[in-house]
N, C-alpha and C positions, 0 to 999 in steps of 0.2 A: 838104683834101686827101685823095683817096681813098686807102682802106688796099689796101696791097699784098700779094698771096696770091701764095707760090710753090707750083706743084705740080710735084711730083718725080714723074715719070713713068717707068714701067719699058716692058714690053712691051705692054701695054693700050693700047685705041684710045679709052678714053671721056675722056682728058684734055681734049681739045677741046671736049667738050660740058660739061665742068664748068668751064673757062675762061670758057664763052660764058654760062652761067648766072649767073655770078660777076660778071662784066663786065656783064651785063642788069641785075646789081641794084646797080652803082654801084662796084663794087671795080675795081681794077687787077690782074687775074690775070695771071701768066705760067708758060708750062710749061719744066721742064728736062728735058733728056733723058738719063734715067739716074741712078743714084744719085752716081756722081762728081760730074759736072757739078753736080747738085743740091746736094750739100753744098757744093760750092765757090762757088757762087753765093750760097748762103744765108751763108756766111761773109763775103763780100765785099759784100753789097748789103744785108744784114738786113732781109728782109722782116716784114710785122707778122703773118703766120700763114703756116706751113707744111704743106701738104697731101703726105702720102706715099703713092703710089699705085703699088706695085712689084710686086705678084702674086708675091712671094717672101718666107717667112716670117722666113729667116734675114737677107735683105738688109736686111727692115723694122726688125729688132733692131737691127742694125748700124747703121742710119742713125740710128735713135732715140739709141743710145749716143753716135755720133760727134757729133752735135747739140748733144747736153747734155753733153758733156765740153767743148765750147769757152763760154768766160765770155761771148763776143759773142751766142752763138746759144741758150742754156741757158733764157733767158728768154721765148724766142719759142714761142706756142702751136703745137703740134703735134697734127695730125690724121690718123689712120693710116686709110687703106681697104685691107682685107684680105679675102682670100677664106679665108681659114684660120678655120674655125668653132671650133675649140678654144679652150675657157675658159683653159686653163692659157697660151695663146699670148698672149691679150689680158691676162693677168695680168701677166706677163713685159715686155709693152709698156708698160705703165701703171707698173709699178715703174722699168721703165729710164729714165722721164720722159715718155712720150707724155700728153698731155692728153684724147685722146679716142680712140675707136676704133669704127670702123664696118664691118660686116659687107657685101660688096658680091658680087653686084650689089644695088644700093639705089637708091632713087628719086632722082633729082637734086635734087629739092626738099627732101629729109631732109639731103642735105650742105649745101643752102643755109641751113637752118634751122640746123644747126650751127655754121657758120661765124659765122652772124649771132649766135648766144648767145654765143660765146666774145668776141665783140666788145664786145656788150654788158657782158657781166662785166668785161672790161679796162676800159671807160669809169667803171663803179660804183667799180671799185678807185681808178683815177686821180683821181676827183672825191673820194673818201674821202680820200686822202692829201693832197689839195690842201686841202681842210677843216682837216686835223689841222695842216698847215703854217701856214696862215693864222691858226688860232687861239693856234698857239703863238708867232706872230711878233707876232700882236695882243696877248695877253695871255698870257704865259709861266705865272703862275701858275696861269691858270683851267686851262690845258691839263694841267695836273699832276693827277693824282689824289689825294684826300685819303688819306694812311696812318693808319687809327685800330687798328692792330693789327701782331703780330709772330706769324710763322710759326715755330713751333719743332718740334724731334723730341723725342719722349719714346719711348726705346726705338725700335723700328721703324715707329712710328706718328707721324704729323704733327698737330699742333693748332694752332687759332688762338687766340691771347692777344690780348683786346681791351685796347687801354690803360687802359679805363676800369675794367677788374678789377683792374689791377696796384697795387699797395698801396705797396710800396718793392723797390729792387733794391739787392743790395749785390754788393761785388767779391770775386772768388775768382780771383786772379792775372789770366791772361789770360781766365778764365772768369767769369760774374756769374751770380747766384741772383734768379731772380723769385720774389716772395712775391705771391699772389693773395688776392683777397677771400674765396673759397671754401676757402684754408688749403692751396692747392698750392703746392708750392716746385719749381721748375723750373731746373737747371742749363743755362746755354746758354754757347756760345762767342763771346761778344760782349763787349767792353770797356765801362768807364764811358764813355768818349769816344764810341763808337759809340751808346750811350743817348741822350747829351747830343745828338747830332746829329738822332737817330730820334724823341724824345718832344717832343711838343708845349710850350714853353717857359711857357706859361699853365697847365698842368696840373700839370708835373713841376720839382722843383727839387732841386738837387744840393747837400746840406748837410754833405757830408764827401767826402774823397778817394773813400772807397769805399761812400758810401751817395747812392741818389737816392730821394725819397719824391715819392708823388701826393699833391698839396694837398687834393684833395677827402676824404683820410682824416686831415687833420692835425686833432688834437685840442686840442693845446696845446704852447707855449714856456714852458719853466721856466729862469730865470735861476740858475745855480748858483755862479757866482763874480761876479768883477767884468767878465770878458770871456767867461764861459764859460756855456753853455745846453745845456739837454736837450730833445729833442724826442718828444712822445707822439703816437702815431697811434690811431685808433679800433680798438679790438679786437684791439690787439696788445698783448702784455705786454713786448714788447723796447723798450728806450728808446734813443735814439740822441743821439749828440755832435753838437753842432753846431759844427764846427770855426771857430777866427778866421779861416781862411783864405776861408769860406764865410758868415761872419757879415755882411759887408756887402750881400752878395746877399739875405740873408734880410732884412735891415733896410728894405733899398729893397722887397721884397715885401710887407713887412708894417710900414709906417712908422707912427710912434707918432702 
């Protein structure tokens, strides 16, 4: 189906020439007489692209604002043809929602190239969205990026903490403290439940209500009583209690 292009024409007389070259290129181009009719037609018939050719800077800005304030037309590409050569005017149009700006008089071929480029970009975006949707439906797990780090804030700066560098995490009420292999201790607003959901279960194990360890750094598990154990981590002086609540998980992880 041919793409529909709406030309909102003011007092200029080049609308028919634009319409002719677009129709020759395979588009269905229509001319609306003035801003009011143009906006009304756009709202009701939803063209694939709109060309605004009003020869009035204020009317151009109002048109862009009205089209981008309406949920049915805000996503329609909008090309402005203007005789105003002021950069500030072009900037205001773009900030208001115009997609492109051409100073006229201009070659009709330049207008056609711009329209072609806009539709090619729309096709690429459409194809990418369809690919993502297909991947998601065919293989949900494959479409999701593997999470291997957490982004934390230290003061006013952000830092990436790779999961592989986390030795253990301890609870601090509604906060928690990350202890990394380089000796850094970082307090973050994240509960232990959040960590359990986030961290890969094949690398991390919750051994206590307030402790999660990285199994890569596990050095030894010592039995201290009939049902009590302590956990030692590599290069860590602190010893951790393995609570009875999580002992069964530990036994499943390290069967005799």
